[in-house]
C-alpha positions as CSV (number, residue, x, y, z in Angstrom):
1,M,87.2,72.4,15.1
2,S,87.2,75.1,17.8
3,Q,84.3,75.6,20.1
4,N,84.0,79.3,19.3
5,S,82.5,81.0,16.3
6,T,85.3,79.9,13.9
7,T,85.2,76.5,12.3
8,E,88.2,74.7,10.8
9,L,87.7,72.4,7.9
10,V,90.2,69.6,7.3
11,C,90.4,67.8,3.9
12,E,91.8,64.4,4.2
13,A,92.1,61.2,2.1
14,F,90.0,58.3,3.2
15,E,91.5,54.9,2.6
16,A,89.6,51.7,3.2
17,H,91.8,49.1,4.8
18,K,92.7,46.3,2.5
19,K,93.5,43.9,5.3
20,I,92.5,43.6,8.9
21,R,94.7,45.4,11.4
22,F,94.5,44.6,15.1
23,K,97.3,46.9,16.2
24,H,99.0,49.9,14.9
25,E,101.5,52.3,16.4
26,D,99.7,55.4,15.3
27,E,96.0,55.6,16.4
28,N,95.4,58.3,13.8
29,H,96.1,55.8,11.1
30,F,92.6,54.4,11.5
31,S,89.6,56.1,10.0
32,F,86.5,53.9,10.2
33,S,87.2,51.6,13.1
34,P,87.1,54.3,15.8
35,V,83.6,55.3,14.4
36,L,82.3,51.7,14.9
37,V,83.8,51.6,18.4
38,Q,82.3,54.9,19.4
39,I,78.8,53.9,18.1
40,G,79.0,50.4,19.6
41,L,80.3,51.7,22.9
42,V,77.6,54.4,23.3
43,A,74.9,52.0,22.3
44,L,76.2,49.5,24.9
45,L,76.5,52.1,27.6
46,K,73.0,53.5,26.8
47,T,71.5,50.0,27.1
48,F,73.4,49.4,30.4
49,F,72.2,52.6,32.0
50,Q,68.7,52.1,30.7
51,F,68.7,48.7,32.4
52,L,69.8,50.3,35.7
53,L,67.2,53.0,35.5
54,V,64.2,50.8,34.6
55,P,63.1,50.3,38.2
56,F,63.0,54.1,38.7
57,G,60.8,54.6,35.5
58,Q,63.3,57.1,33.9
59,Q,63.1,58.4,30.4
60,R,65.3,57.0,27.6
61,F,66.9,60.4,27.3
62,V,68.6,60.1,30.6
63,S,70.3,56.8,29.7
64,E,71.2,58.2,26.2
65,I,73.0,61.3,27.7
66,L,74.7,59.2,30.3
67,G,76.1,57.0,27.5
68,G,77.4,60.1,25.7
69,I,78.9,61.6,28.9
70,A,80.6,58.3,29.7
71,I,82.8,58.5,26.6
72,S,83.4,62.2,26.9
73,P,86.7,63.9,27.8
74,S,85.1,64.2,31.3
75,F,85.3,60.4,31.9
76,L,86.7,57.7,29.6
77,G,87.8,60.3,27.1
78,H,90.0,61.9,29.8
79,I,92.4,58.9,29.5
80,E,94.9,60.1,26.8
81,R,95.2,56.8,25.0
82,I,91.4,56.3,24.8
83,N,90.9,59.9,23.7
84,R,93.4,59.6,20.9
85,Y,91.8,56.5,19.5
86,L,88.1,57.4,20.1
87,F,88.4,61.0,18.8
88,A,91.0,60.5,16.1
89,P,90.8,63.4,13.6
90,K,90.3,61.0,10.6
91,S,87.2,59.6,12.2
92,V,85.6,62.9,13.0
93,M,84.4,63.7,9.5
94,I,82.9,60.2,9.0
95,L,81.1,60.5,12.3
96,D,79.8,64.0,11.5
97,T,78.4,62.6,8.2
98,F,76.5,59.9,10.0
99,E,75.3,62.5,12.5
100,V,73.9,64.7,9.8
101,F,72.0,61.7,8.4
102,G,70.7,60.9,11.8
103,L,69.6,64.5,12.5
104,V,67.7,64.7,9.2
105,F,65.7,61.5,9.9
106,V,65.2,62.3,13.6
107,L,63.7,65.7,12.8
108,F,61.5,64.2,10.1
109,L,60.2,61.6,12.6
110,L,59.7,64.2,15.3
111,S,57.8,66.5,12.9
112,L,55.7,63.4,11.9
113,R,54.3,63.4,15.4
114,L,53.1,67.0,15.3
115,D,49.5,67.6,14.6
116,I,49.1,71.3,13.9
117,T,45.3,71.0,14.0
118,I,45.7,70.8,17.8
119,L,46.3,74.6,17.7
120,K,42.7,75.1,16.5
121,K,41.4,73.1,19.4
122,C,43.5,74.6,22.1
123,G,41.5,76.1,24.9
124,K,42.2,79.5,26.4
125,L,44.1,78.0,29.3
126,A,46.5,76.1,27.0
127,V,47.2,79.3,25.0
128,V,47.8,81.5,28.1
129,I,50.1,78.9,29.7
130,G,52.0,78.3,26.5
131,L,52.8,82.0,26.0
132,A,53.6,82.6,29.7
133,S,55.9,79.6,29.8
134,F,58.2,81.2,27.2
135,V,57.8,85.0,27.5
136,V,58.2,85.3,31.3
137,P,61.3,83.2,31.7
138,T,63.0,84.6,28.6
139,V,62.6,88.3,29.6
140,I,63.5,87.8,33.3
141,T,66.4,85.4,32.5
142,T,67.9,87.8,29.9
143,L,67.8,90.7,32.3
144,M,69.3,88.6,35.1
145,A,72.0,87.2,32.8
146,S,73.3,90.7,32.0
147,Y,73.5,91.4,35.8
148,L,75.2,88.1,36.6
149,R,77.7,88.6,33.8
150,G,78.9,91.7,35.6
151,F,78.7,90.1,39.0
152,F,80.9,87.2,38.1
153,K,83.1,89.5,35.9
154,L,82.9,87.1,32.9
155,E,83.9,88.2,29.4
156,L,80.7,87.1,27.6
157,H,78.9,88.8,24.8
158,E,76.1,87.1,22.7
159,E,76.4,83.9,24.7
160,V,74.5,85.5,27.5
161,H,71.4,86.1,25.4
162,V,71.7,82.8,23.7
163,M,71.8,80.9,27.0
164,A,68.8,82.9,28.3
165,V,66.7,81.9,25.3
166,I,67.7,78.3,24.8
167,T,67.1,77.5,28.5
168,S,63.6,79.0,28.3
169,V,62.5,76.9,25.3
170,T,59.8,74.3,25.8
171,S,59.8,71.5,23.2
172,F,56.6,69.7,22.3
173,H,58.6,66.5,21.4
174,V,60.2,66.4,24.9
175,V,56.8,66.9,26.6
176,F,55.3,64.1,24.4
177,S,58.2,61.7,25.4
178,I,57.9,62.3,29.1
179,L,54.1,62.0,29.0
180,E,54.5,58.7,27.1
181,D,57.0,57.4,29.6
182,L,54.8,58.5,32.6
183,K,51.7,57.0,30.9
184,L,49.9,60.3,31.1
185,L,49.4,60.9,27.3
186,N,45.6,60.8,27.3
187,S,45.1,62.1,30.9
188,E,43.5,65.5,31.3
189,L,46.9,66.9,32.5
190,G,48.6,65.3,29.6
191,R,46.3,66.8,27.0
192,L,46.7,70.2,28.6
193,A,50.5,69.8,28.6
194,L,50.6,68.8,25.0
195,S,48.5,71.8,23.9
196,S,50.5,74.2,26.0
197,S,53.9,72.9,24.8
198,M,52.8,73.1,21.2
199,V,51.8,76.8,21.7
200,S,55.0,77.5,23.6
201,G,57.1,75.6,21.1
202,L,55.6,77.4,18.1
203,F,56.1,80.8,19.7
204,S,59.7,80.1,20.9
205,W,61.0,78.5,17.7
206,S,59.4,81.3,15.6
207,F,61.3,83.8,17.9
208,I,64.6,81.9,17.4
209,V,64.2,81.7,13.6
210,I,63.4,85.4,13.4
211,F,66.2,86.4,15.8
212,A,68.7,84.3,13.8
213,N,67.6,85.8,10.5
214,L,67.9,89.3,11.9
215,K,71.3,88.6,13.3
216,E,72.4,87.2,9.9
217,A,71.1,90.3,8.2
218,S,73.0,92.6,10.5
219,R,76.2,90.6,10.1
220,L,76.0,90.6,6.3
221,G,74.6,94.1,6.1
222,S,72.2,93.0,3.4
223,K,68.5,92.9,4.3
224,K,67.6,92.3,0.6
225,G,69.6,89.1,0.6
226,I,67.8,87.8,3.7
227,L,64.5,88.6,2.1
228,L,65.4,86.7,-1.0
229,A,66.6,83.8,1.0
230,Q,63.2,83.6,2.7
231,I,61.4,83.8,-0.6
232,T,63.4,80.8,-1.9
233,R,61.7,78.7,0.8
234,I,58.4,79.0,-1.1
235,P,59.3,76.7,-4.0
236,M,60.6,74.0,-1.7
237,V,57.4,74.1,0.4
238,M,55.3,73.9,-2.8
239,I,57.2,70.9,-4.0
240,I,56.6,69.2,-0.6
241,V,52.9,70.1,-0.4
242,F,51.9,69.6,-4.0
243,A,54.2,66.8,-5.1
244,F,55.5,64.7,-2.2
245,R,52.3,64.8,-0.1
246,P,50.0,63.6,-3.0
247,M,52.6,60.8,-3.7
248,M,52.3,59.6,-0.1
249,W,48.5,59.6,-0.3
250,W,48.8,57.6,-3.5
251,M,51.0,55.1,-1.6
252,V,48.4,54.8,1.2
253,R,45.5,54.2,-1.3
254,R,47.6,51.5,-3.0
255,T,48.1,49.7,0.2
256,P,45.4,47.3,1.4
257,E,43.8,48.2,4.8
258,G,45.6,46.6,7.7
259,Q,48.7,45.8,5.6
260,P,52.1,47.5,6.0
261,L,53.5,49.7,3.2
262,K,55.7,48.1,0.6
263,Q,59.4,48.3,1.2
264,S,59.8,50.3,-2.1
265,Y,57.4,52.9,-0.7
266,I,59.5,53.3,2.4
267,L,62.6,53.7,0.3
268,I,60.9,56.4,-1.8
269,I,59.9,58.3,1.3
270,S,63.4,58.0,2.7
271,T,64.7,59.5,-0.6
272,M,62.2,62.3,-0.2
273,V,63.6,63.1,3.2
274,L,67.2,63.2,2.0
275,F,66.2,65.3,-1.1
276,C,64.5,67.9,1.1
277,G,67.6,68.2,3.1
278,F,69.7,68.6,-0.1
279,L,67.2,71.1,-1.5
280,G,67.5,73.2,1.7
281,E,71.3,73.3,1.5
282,I,71.5,74.4,-2.2
283,N,68.9,77.2,-1.4
284,G,71.1,78.5,1.4
285,H,68.9,77.2,4.3
286,H,69.7,74.8,7.1
287,F,69.6,71.2,5.9
288,L,67.0,70.4,8.7
289,F,64.4,72.8,7.3
290,G,63.2,70.6,4.5
291,P,62.8,67.3,6.4
292,A,60.9,69.2,9.1
293,V,58.4,70.6,6.6
294,L,58.1,67.2,5.0
295,G,57.3,65.6,8.4
296,L,54.6,68.2,9.0
297,A,53.1,67.7,5.4
298,T,53.1,63.9,5.7
299,P,49.4,62.7,5.7
300,D,47.9,62.0,9.1
301,N,47.3,58.3,8.4
302,P,47.9,55.6,11.1
303,Q,48.9,53.0,8.5
304,L,51.6,55.3,7.0
305,N,52.8,56.7,10.3
306,S,53.2,53.4,12.0
307,C,55.2,51.9,9.1
308,L,57.5,55.0,9.0
309,M,58.0,54.9,12.8
310,E,58.7,51.2,12.7
311,K,60.9,50.9,9.6
312,I,62.9,54.2,9.8
313,G,62.6,54.8,13.5
314,T,64.2,51.5,14.5
315,F,67.3,52.2,12.4
316,V,67.6,55.8,13.4
317,N,67.3,55.1,17.2
318,S,69.7,52.1,17.1
319,F,72.4,53.5,14.8
320,L,72.1,57.2,13.9
321,V,71.1,58.6,17.3
322,P,74.2,57.1,18.9
323,C,76.2,59.1,16.3
324,F,74.7,62.3,17.6
325,L,75.3,61.2,21.2
326,V,79.0,60.6,20.4
327,D,79.2,64.1,19.0
328,V,77.5,65.5,22.2
329,G,79.9,63.5,24.4
330,R,82.9,64.7,22.4
331,G,81.9,68.3,23.3
332,I,81.4,67.7,27.0
333,N,84.5,68.6,29.1
334,L,83.7,69.5,32.6
335,F,87.4,69.9,33.5
336,L,87.4,73.2,31.5
337,A,84.7,74.7,33.7
338,T,85.8,77.0,36.5
339,F,83.8,77.9,39.6
340,K,82.7,81.1,38.0
341,H,81.4,79.3,34.9
342,V,79.5,76.7,36.9
343,A,78.0,79.3,39.3
344,F,77.0,81.5,36.4
345,A,75.4,78.7,34.4
346,L,73.6,77.1,37.3
347,M,72.2,80.5,38.5
348,L,71.0,81.2,35.0
349,I,69.3,77.7,34.7
350,F,67.8,78.1,38.2
351,I,66.3,81.5,37.3
352,S,64.9,80.2,34.0
353,T,63.4,77.1,35.6
354,L,62.0,79.0,38.6
355,T,60.4,81.8,36.6
356,K,58.9,79.3,34.1
357,L,57.5,77.2,37.0
358,S,56.1,80.3,38.7
359,A,54.5,81.6,35.5
360,I,52.8,78.3,34.9
361,I,51.6,77.8,38.4
362,A,50.3,81.4,38.7
363,T,48.4,81.1,35.5
364,S,47.0,77.7,36.4
365,L,45.9,78.8,39.8
366,Y,44.2,81.9,38.3
367,Y,42.1,79.4,36.3
368,K,41.2,77.5,39.5
369,M,43.5,74.5,38.8
370,P,44.5,72.5,42.0
371,F,47.9,73.3,43.2
372,R,49.3,69.8,42.9
373,D,48.2,69.6,39.2
374,A,49.5,73.1,38.5
375,L,52.9,72.1,40.0
376,S,53.0,68.8,38.0
377,L,52.2,70.8,34.8
378,G,55.0,73.3,35.6
379,L,57.5,70.4,36.2
380,I,56.5,68.6,33.0
381,L,56.9,71.8,30.8
382,N,60.3,72.4,32.5
383,C,61.6,69.0,31.5
384,K,64.5,68.8,29.0
385,G,65.2,66.2,26.4
386,L,66.9,65.2,23.1
387,V,65.6,68.3,21.2
388,D,67.0,70.6,23.8
389,T,70.4,68.9,23.5
390,L,70.2,69.3,19.8
391,L,69.7,73.1,20.3
392,Y,72.6,73.3,22.8
393,N,74.8,71.5,20.3
394,A,73.9,73.8,17.5
395,A,74.6,76.8,19.7
396,N,77.9,75.3,20.6
397,K,79.0,74.8,17.0
398,F,77.4,77.8,15.2
399,V,76.7,80.5,17.8
400,G,79.9,80.3,19.8
401,L,78.6,78.8,23.0
402,K,81.7,77.9,25.0
403,T,82.4,74.2,25.7
404,E,82.2,74.7,29.5
405,F,78.7,76.2,29.3
406,F,77.6,73.5,26.7
407,S,78.9,70.8,29.1
408,I,77.0,72.3,32.1
409,L,73.8,72.7,30.1
410,V,73.8,69.1,28.9
411,V,74.5,67.7,32.3
412,T,71.8,69.8,34.0
413,A,69.3,68.9,31.2
414,M,69.8,65.3,32.1
415,L,69.5,65.9,35.8
416,Q,66.3,68.0,35.2
417,S,64.8,65.2,33.3
418,L,65.7,62.7,36.0
419,F,64.2,64.6,38.9
420,V,61.2,65.9,37.0
421,T,60.2,62.3,36.2
422,L,60.5,61.2,39.9
423,L,58.6,64.3,41.2
424,V,55.7,64.0,38.7
425,R,55.2,60.3,39.6
426,L,54.9,61.3,43.2
427,L,52.7,64.4,42.7
428,Y,50.2,63.5,40.0
429,D,47.9,60.5,40.0
430,P,45.1,60.8,37.4
431,S,43.0,58.2,39.2
432,R,42.5,60.8,42.0
433,R,39.8,62.4,39.9
434,Y,37.9,59.1,39.6
435,I,37.2,58.8,43.3
436,A,33.4,59.0,43.5
437,Y,31.8,61.7,45.7
438,K,28.4,60.1,45.4
439,P,26.9,56.7,44.4
440,R,26.7,56.2,40.6
441,T,24.9,52.9,40.4
442,I,21.8,51.4,38.8
443,Q,20.4,50.7,42.3
444,N,20.6,54.4,43.1
445,T,19.1,55.5,39.8
446,G,15.3,55.5,40.1
447,L,13.3,53.3,37.8
448,R,11.7,56.5,36.4
449,S,14.9,58.3,35.8
450,E,17.2,58.5,32.8
451,L,19.9,55.8,32.8
452,Q,23.3,57.1,31.6
453,I,25.4,54.2,30.1
454,V,28.9,54.2,28.6
455,A,29.2,51.4,26.1
456,C,32.8,50.5,25.3
457,L,33.8,48.7,22.1
458,H,37.1,46.9,21.3
459,Q,36.1,45.7,17.8
460,Q,33.3,45.9,15.2
461,D,32.0,42.5,16.2
462,D,30.9,43.9,19.6
463,V,28.3,46.2,18.1
464,R,25.3,43.8,17.8
465,S,25.7,42.2,21.3
466,I,26.0,45.7,22.9
467,I,22.9,47.0,21.1
468,N,20.9,44.0,22.1
469,V,21.9,44.4,25.8
470,L,20.9,48.1,25.5
471,E,17.5,47.2,24.0
472,A,17.0,44.6,26.8
473,S,17.6,47.5,29.3
474,N,14.0,48.5,28.5
475,P,14.1,52.2,27.5
476,T,10.8,53.9,28.0
477,R,9.6,57.5,28.0
478,A,9.4,57.5,31.7
479,S,12.9,55.9,32.0
480,P,14.9,56.7,28.9
481,I,18.5,55.6,28.2
482,A,21.4,57.9,27.2
483,V,24.1,55.8,25.5
484,N,27.6,57.1,25.1
485,V,29.5,54.8,22.8
486,L,33.2,54.8,23.2
487,N,35.2,53.0,20.5
488,L,38.6,52.2,22.0
489,K,41.5,52.0,19.6
490,K,45.2,51.4,20.2
491,L,47.3,54.5,19.7
492,I,50.0,54.0,17.0
493,E,53.5,54.5,18.5
494,G,54.7,58.0,18.1
495,T,51.3,59.5,17.2
496,L,49.2,61.9,19.4
497,P,46.3,60.6,21.4
498,L,42.9,61.5,19.9
499,F,39.4,61.8,21.3
500,I,36.9,62.2,18.5
501,S,33.3,63.1,18.8
502,H,31.0,61.8,16.0
503,R,28.0,64.1,16.1
504,L,25.3,63.0,13.6
505,N,23.9,66.6,13.2
506,N,27.4,67.9,12.3
507,I,28.1,65.3,9.6
508,S,27.3,66.5,6.1
509,S,25.5,64.2,3.6
510,A,28.7,63.8,1.6
511,E,30.7,62.7,4.6
512,K,30.8,59.1,5.6
513,I,30.5,57.9,9.1
514,D,32.0,54.7,10.3
515,I,30.0,51.5,10.5
516,V,30.0,51.4,14.3
517,S,28.5,54.9,14.7
518,N,26.0,54.3,12.0
519,A,24.7,51.2,13.7
520,F,24.1,53.0,17.0
521,Y,22.5,56.0,15.3
522,Q,20.1,53.6,13.6
523,F,19.3,52.1,17.0
524,E,18.6,55.6,18.2
525,Q,16.3,56.4,15.3
526,Q,14.4,53.1,15.9
527,N,13.8,54.2,19.5
528,Q,13.1,57.9,19.1
529,G,12.2,59.6,22.3
530,L,13.5,56.5,24.3
531,V,17.2,56.4,23.5
532,T,19.8,59.1,22.8
533,V,23.1,58.2,21.4
534,Q,26.5,59.9,21.2
535,C,29.4,58.2,19.6
536,F,33.1,58.8,20.3
537,T,36.4,57.3,19.3
538,S,39.5,57.2,21.5
539,F,43.0,56.6,20.3
540,A,45.1,55.9,23.4
541,P,47.8,53.6,24.7
542,Y,46.6,50.4,26.3
543,A,48.2,51.5,29.6
544,T,46.0,54.6,29.9
545,M,43.0,53.7,27.8
546,H,40.9,53.5,30.9
547,D,41.4,57.2,31.6
548,D,39.1,58.1,28.7
549,V,36.5,55.7,29.9
550,C,36.6,57.1,33.5
551,T,36.6,60.7,32.2
552,M,33.6,60.0,30.1
553,V,31.8,58.5,33.1
554,L,32.5,61.7,35.1
555,E,31.4,64.1,32.3
556,K,28.2,62.2,31.6
557,S,27.4,61.2,35.2
558,A,27.0,57.6,34.0
559,S,25.7,54.8,36.2
560,L,27.0,51.9,34.2
561,V,29.9,51.0,31.9
562,I,29.4,48.0,29.6
563,V,32.7,46.4,28.4
564,P,33.0,43.4,26.1
565,F,35.1,40.5,27.3
566,Q,36.6,37.6,25.4
567,R,39.0,34.9,26.4
568,Y,41.0,35.5,23.3
569,D,41.6,39.1,24.2
570,S,45.2,40.1,24.3
571,P,46.9,40.6,27.7
572,S,46.9,44.3,27.0
573,M,43.2,44.4,26.4
574,R,42.6,42.4,29.6
575,A,44.7,44.9,31.5
576,V,42.4,47.7,30.1
577,N,39.3,45.9,31.4
578,R,41.0,45.3,34.8
579,N,41.9,49.0,35.1
580,I,38.3,49.9,34.3
581,L,37.0,47.6,37.0
582,V,39.4,49.1,39.6
583,R,39.1,52.8,38.7
584,A,35.7,53.4,37.1
585,P,33.6,55.8,39.3
586,C,30.4,53.8,38.6
587,S,29.1,50.3,38.1
588,V,30.8,48.1,35.5
589,A,29.3,45.2,33.5
590,L,31.6,42.7,31.6
591,L,29.8,41.1,28.6
592,V,30.9,37.7,27.5
593,N,29.2,37.1,24.2
594,R,28.8,33.5,23.1
595,G,27.3,34.5,19.7
596,N,23.6,34.1,20.6
597,L,23.2,37.8,21.3
598,D,24.2,38.6,17.7
599,R,21.1,36.8,16.5
600,Y,18.6,38.6,18.6
601,I,16.9,41.8,17.6
602,L,14.4,42.6,20.3
603,S,12.5,45.2,18.3
604,G,11.8,42.3,15.9
605,R,9.6,40.6,18.6
606,L,11.9,37.8,19.5
607,T,12.0,36.6,23.0
608,M,15.1,36.6,25.2
609,K,15.4,34.4,28.2
610,V,17.4,36.0,31.0
611,C,18.5,34.5,34.3
612,V,19.9,36.3,37.4
613,V,22.0,34.2,39.8
614,F,21.7,35.7,43.3
615,I,24.0,34.7,46.1
616,G,24.2,38.0,48.0
617,G,26.4,41.0,48.3
618,A,26.6,44.5,46.7
619,D,27.3,43.2,43.2
620,D,24.4,40.8,43.2
621,R,22.1,43.5,44.4
622,E,23.3,45.8,41.6
623,T,22.7,42.9,39.2
624,L,19.2,42.5,40.4
625,A,18.5,46.2,40.1
626,Y,19.6,46.0,36.5
627,A,17.3,43.0,36.0
628,Q,14.5,44.9,37.5
629,R,14.8,47.4,34.6
630,M,14.8,44.6,32.1
631,S,11.7,42.9,33.6
632,G,9.5,45.6,32.1
633,H,10.4,44.7,28.5
634,P,7.6,42.8,26.8
635,N,10.0,40.4,25.1
636,I,12.1,39.5,28.2
637,R,11.4,36.3,30.2
638,L,13.3,36.8,33.5
639,T,14.2,34.2,36.1
640,V,15.8,35.0,39.4
641,L,17.7,32.0,40.9
642,R,18.7,32.5,44.5
643,L,21.2,30.1,46.0
644,V,20.6,29.8,49.8
645,S,23.0,28.1,52.2
646,V,21.5,25.1,54.0
647,D,23.0,26.0,57.4
648,H,21.8,29.7,57.0
649,T,25.1,30.9,58.4
650,F,25.6,34.6,57.7
651,T,28.0,36.6,59.9
652,D,27.2,40.0,58.5
653,L,23.6,40.8,59.6
654,I,23.5,44.1,57.8
655,E,24.4,42.5,54.5
656,K,21.8,39.8,55.2
657,R,19.1,42.4,55.8
658,R,20.1,44.3,52.6
659,N,19.9,41.2,50.5
660,S,16.5,40.3,51.9
661,N,15.1,43.7,51.4
662,M,16.3,43.7,47.8
663,I,14.7,40.4,47.1
664,N,11.5,41.3,48.8
665,E,11.3,44.6,46.8
666,F,11.9,42.8,43.5
667,R,9.2,40.1,44.2
668,L,6.7,42.8,45.3
669,N,7.3,44.8,42.1
670,N,6.9,41.7,39.8
671,N,4.3,39.8,41.7
672,D,1.7,40.1,39.0
673,C,4.1,39.7,36.0
674,P,3.8,36.3,34.3
675,R,7.1,36.8,32.5
676,V,9.1,37.0,35.8
677,S,9.7,34.0,38.0
678,Y,11.6,33.5,41.2
679,K,13.3,30.3,42.5
680,E,15.3,29.4,45.6
681,E,17.7,26.5,45.7
682,M,19.4,25.1,48.9
683,V,23.1,24.3,48.6
684,K,25.5,22.7,51.0
685,H,28.8,23.6,49.3
686,G,30.4,24.8,46.0
687,N,29.8,21.5,44.2
688,D,26.0,22.0,44.5
689,T,26.4,25.5,43.1
690,V,28.3,24.2,40.0
691,R,25.7,21.3,39.5
692,L,22.8,23.7,39.6
693,L,24.4,26.2,37.2
694,G,25.4,23.5,34.8
695,A,21.8,22.1,34.8
696,M,20.2,25.4,33.9
697,C,22.8,27.5,32.0
698,N,21.7,26.3,28.5
699,D,18.1,27.1,29.1
700,F,18.8,30.8,28.9
701,D,20.2,33.3,26.4
702,L,21.7,35.7,28.9
703,I,22.9,34.9,32.5
704,M,23.6,37.8,34.8
705,V,25.8,37.4,37.8
706,G,27.6,39.6,40.4
707,R,31.4,39.7,40.2
708,R,32.4,39.8,43.9
709,H,31.1,37.5,46.7
710,D,32.1,36.6,50.2
711,P,34.8,33.9,49.6
712,D,33.8,32.2,52.9
713,S,30.2,31.8,51.9
714,T,28.8,28.2,51.8
715,Q,27.8,28.6,48.2
716,L,31.4,29.1,47.1
717,I,33.3,26.6,49.3
718,G,35.9,24.9,47.1
719,L,35.4,27.2,44.1
720,S,38.0,29.9,44.8
721,E,40.7,27.9,43.0
722,W,38.7,27.4,39.8
723,G,39.6,30.7,38.1
724,E,41.6,30.5,34.9
725,I,41.9,34.2,34.0
726,D,42.9,36.0,37.3
727,Q,39.3,36.2,38.5
728,D,38.5,39.1,36.1
729,L,35.0,37.7,36.0
730,G,34.7,36.7,39.6
731,V,34.3,33.1,40.8
732,I,30.8,32.4,39.3
733,G,31.4,34.3,36.1
734,D,34.7,32.6,35.6
735,I,33.2,29.2,36.1
736,M,30.4,29.9,33.6
737,A,32.8,31.3,31.0
738,S,35.1,28.4,31.3
739,K,35.5,26.1,28.3
740,D,35.0,23.0,30.5
741,F,31.6,24.3,31.6
742,E,30.1,24.1,28.1
743,C,27.7,27.0,28.7
744,K,26.1,28.4,25.5
745,A,24.5,31.4,27.2
746,S,26.1,34.8,27.1
747,I,27.2,36.1,30.5
748,L,26.9,39.6,31.9
749,V,29.1,40.0,35.0
750,V,28.1,43.1,37.1
751,Q,30.3,45.0,39.6
752,Q,28.7,47.7,41.7
753,Q,30.7,51.0,42.0
754,A,33.9,49.9,43.6
755,S,34.3,52.7,46.1
756,V,32.4,55.8,47.2
757,V,33.9,58.7,49.0
758,V,31.3,61.1,50.3
759,E,33.1,64.4,49.5
760,M,32.4,67.2,47.0
761,I,34.7,67.4,44.0
762,Q,36.8,70.6,44.3
763,N,37.2,73.1,41.6
764,Q,34.4,72.1,39.1
765,K,35.4,75.1,37.1
766,Y,38.9,73.7,36.7
767,I,37.4,70.4,35.4
768,S,35.3,72.3,32.9
769,I,38.4,74.2,31.7
770,Y,40.2,70.9,31.3
771,N,37.4,69.6,29.2
772,S,37.5,72.6,26.9
773,D,41.0,71.4,26.0
774,R,40.0,67.9,25.0
């Protein structure tokens, strides 16, 4: 097969070997064994390069292309004996067949990720950036390509315009992959990049399809034929939408919730994919058109998508993708490239990259985006990946792109991906936005001011305990509570991050709301004028789940985040809690529910006994400030237990004065309240602290403690080594949550806002534009 516009078809007999052969004089005698060697070798090399690049946080695409390049005629394939065996003519057709199967399923899975409803939610900024990132580089690169062709005196025709277009394309799937690898999927920049890439990708691929059809019409000289060919797409789309899509919904309904799809259903869907490819071929269209439409039409159901990604995706990525990489490697031959070819291609790629980067940065700066974020966005949208390589390969085979240019494009795509990943990691840190510019604590929120709370949920069982803690917070008309409920759900692999707002006034009577939202809205109705509730659901990866929590805190100016905590939580969920503790721009409370909070409904006139353990420090003062709000509730009996060192040693006099002032203010405010009591106990060392806590812990329903204390304080001597779970709950909280302690009371561990930087947030308009793209 030549690399130009002509294609040579070879018919040959395929004979399965009747006996095992370990050596043969003619390498061309073998048909299937070279295919197995190629696939195995590429898979092995890909895994090897991936292992080497793990410390640098590189994308999988880089290791995949390196595996393909390693067996290409530029490296191992340059050795004549290896080249004759690996790329034996008899093995080429078999490998091409596997490659076609691979591309069919790859495009189906890639289309499965697409959510075209995002286009309806795209903000103005995403649309402008998406259009600018394709139109500007395409126009400028095309004009410069014509000039460079004359400058380098190269005999090029259509290839110039083809290269200008394919180097300017932005692929949604590539952007999704790099954001997933960089753990930026549900960050503000990540959401903007996804929206912009979808707009750009839709526009660029539409342009390519229209351009290809017009070119075909001019070549055949029959516009009517092209029109009829487009009309024949309609029956195929109707079959997919009105037959295959309902069948998939039927499969989902027949599958119990939480259970994977039956193996027979997976086989039926796989058959649908192959049938769509076949239907496209017999209608005169590309075989990838049908699978792409089927992927878009597949129901947006996490249960269905996760099964398809797991069952089909594993086989495709481990076996069929290496077939495509072998084909890419077979076409890479850098030895054919002359200095003029390299200079022309690199200049063209540089112009395309620079103009796209400049267009994105200029547009972003116009909308008041910080320069570092605009630069990071430009780099992400300039990244190349597997879809771009597929486009280069198609141009090489069907449009006449020369081998030397194809080789340079693939290598530079790999290098672009490598350097973009490194630069974005250095430039963009989403936690920068969470640095507080003013205190967001309960202590700094007046007793007669509205208290903004973000209540996080990991599972449905957390609802009752969270609601009871909110009720205990004593909402009044003078001091109402605004509750923002954030239901955190794990993002299914390969699907888009979602942030859903459940607004009660926007839900029709025929539409059902989930149990979690319904419970909180009932709580709001029972406390009309005292409590306002907004419910949200976030689908995000565990690694970046805290981003949605922190963003919610910033948007709502919340003073407290309540997070449920259990010992049986998965390590991933504990990592989420730890990230919230470290990065949240407000105070955080970890709630360890022992089951007793599920029984209490304060509006039902039941009494809750609450105890505050006060040792000293910022967290304990925040805990006492929260307890001060609770003390006004008529059904709360509050006890403050202060543990005082016998020797009265306190090196930080400022902290000592703050602690005393806080205690004195609390006692003064509750001096005449019979439901509030104050006790002081003298302790010599940590053992006295444990003894006192053990004696009183089962007398209360809820015990409130601070998370962080001075490790050198007398009250904690000898306790620092107690922790069983990495001190997530602090020393005191960890001891009381321990199984050995046998404490039946629920525990609320409070951490005051971790850090405060007194500086104004720049570019508030930029943040509001970001939020419009959520």
